[in-house]
N, C-alpha and C positions, 0 to 999 in steps of 0.2 A: 409541478415539475414531474416528468416521467421518471420512473426508477432508473432507466437507462441514463438519462441526463444527470441525475444525482450521482450515479455510480461513476461516471466519467469525471465529474467534478471532484468527487472524493479521491479518485486516483491522482488527479493533478494536484490537489491540496496535499496529499500524502507525499507525493514526489517532491513538492516544494519544501515541505517541512523537513524531509530527510536531507535534501540538498543544503538547507540552512545549517544542518548539523554535520555537513561534510560526508554524507552517506548517499550512495547511489545503489539502488536495486535495479539492475538492468532488465530483469524479467517482470518488473512491476507492471501489471496490466489488469484489465477486466477479464474475468474468467469467461471465455467465449461461449461454452455450452450453457451456462446459466444466463448470460446476457441475451442469447438468442432464444432461449426457452420461454415458455409461458407460465412461469412459476409465480405463485402468490407473493413470495418474498423477493426482495431486491436482488439483483445479480451479485455474485461473489466477486471479490477482488483477489487476484492471485499475486502473492508477494514474490513468488519465484525462488530461485536459488541464489545463494551468495557464497563468497569465499569466507574463510575464517577471519580475515582482517575486517571485512564488512560486518560480519556477525558481532565481533568484539566492539566495533564502533557503535553499532546499534544498541548493544547491551549497555555500553557506557552512557549513551544518550538517554536511554530509558531509565537507568539508575539515577542519573542526574535529575531528570524530570520528576522522579519519585522522591527525591531528597535523600538518596542513599549514597 
């Protein structure tokens, strides 16, 4: 699998996992400069911006997953 394919898959899996927790990050995407570049590392994923309500929901989901 190419890094690009893996990165796209990772973005979709993250989007699905967030959605299962009632969280949407509208700006979630592959970072285009690293996606188009010829770097040795896999392209980066841009989580983007979110409002405070979304940040709180994400914090709660992560705390729950960590058992806190």
